[in-house]
N, C-alpha and C positions, 0 to 999 in steps of 0.2 A: 918697326915695318921692315921688313928686307927692300935689300936691293931691285929684287924682280917685282916686287907687287908694286913698290914707288915708279919702275919703270915702266910696267902695265900701267900704273896711273897717266903716266903723262903721254905713253903712246894713245892711249885714249881719248884724253880731253884734246892734242895735235889733231886726231882725224877728227873728230867735232867740230873743231873750229877752221878748217878746212873744207868739210863739207857745208855746215852751215850756210856760208854764201849762196850757193847754188841752191839749197834747199830753200833759203828766205827768196831768191829772186822765185822760185817757182811760184811758193805763195804769193807773192807781188800779182804774178802773172793770172793764177787762178782763183784765188780768194780775192784778191783786191785789196791787200792790209796795206796798211802806210807803210812805204818802200822806207820811210825817216826812223821807225820805230824797229822794235827787238833785234839790234845789234848786226843789222846787216849791212853788203853794201851794196845794196838796191838803190840805196838814197842816190847815189848818182845814176842813176835811169830815168830818173823824171826832176821837173823841178819842183818844188814845195808850195802846193797849192791847198787850198782849204775845200769842204765840202759845201755847198748851199739848199738847203734841205728848203721848197717852197711848200706852204700849207693850203689848201681850200677844200671848205664846210660846204655841204651840198645839204637842202631843206628841200625837198621836192625839186622843181624847176629852178628855183634859185640858189648864185654863190651867196655865200655868206662872208662880208668883206674881213679877212684877220687879221689886221694892221697889226703890228706890234704893239700901240698904242692902247687898244682895246682890250687885251689879253688879260688873264689873271697871269700876274707874276711866276705861278707854278710851272703854268704852260711857257711860259720865254725860256723861261731857265732850264726845262724839259727838253726846249726845241734846242735849245743852245747845244745839252746834253747827249741828245738824239747824233746832231750831225759829228759833233767829234768824238762819239763812240762809231761809227759810220767811217768816219777818216781814218782811225785808227785798227777795226778791225775789220770793215772792207763790206761785204755781203754776211758775214755770221752775226750784224747787230742788224735786228728788227725791230723797227720805232713803235711796239704796240704799247705803250706803256703812255708818249704823246697822242697816239690817238685816243685811249680812253679818258686822257685827260681831255682832249678838242673834245668829246662828245660829253662831258661832264660841266664842261662851260658854256655848251650851245646845246641845251637840250630837246631844240626841234631840229637838229639835226640827222637827216639819214642815213650821210653817207661822210667819210672824209678822204681826199686822196691825198695821197703825202711824195714827194718826189724829189728822191733827190739828185743832186747834180754835179758831176765832180771834174773840173778839166783836168785834162792833161796831154803828155807830149803824144802825136800821133808821130810812132817813128817813119810811115810809110812819105808820109807830106811835109814832114818837119815844123807842123803846125799845133797849134792848140785846138784840141778837140772838145767835148765832151759825155764822159759816158751818164748816162740815165734810168731810174730804175721809182717805178713807179710803185706802190700801195695800196690799196683801195678797201677802205673798210668800211662794214656796216656794224649795223646795230638790229638783234636777233627782237623776238616778241618778248623774251625775256629781260632782255634789258642786257643783254650781255655784247661786248665790243664780237667782231670776228675777222678775220682776214679775207676777202672775199677775192684779191689778185693782187699776184705781185708779175711784173715785168721788169 
């Protein structure tokens, strides 16, 4: 490899490394990815907190208690994986598989509501606040699980 080729590689790498913290910060703000991942300095902009995933199963006018003690192990594990994926990938991760598993675990269910809550440091007030996102799933006449609403 020639000196010019090596210089080109080094300059390209230095340019990428110089720009990546800005790109990473933009991704954290816009897509809500985990600021502590993907080799960025945005980790210093927020404290490290988890994501909470609340599950509500609806059957007619009834709400079914979904305490973790009564859930099948596959649902409990997928709930933890869905929360972890949401923490890392932000709004790019949807809990479709968890909704399908909940409908399988509760055949009488008409709907499933999944609520993500991610605490964050509000810069305007210097207090912790929570970002919430709701997913409501329903079942079609053929038994397919569909996303009805995302807030």
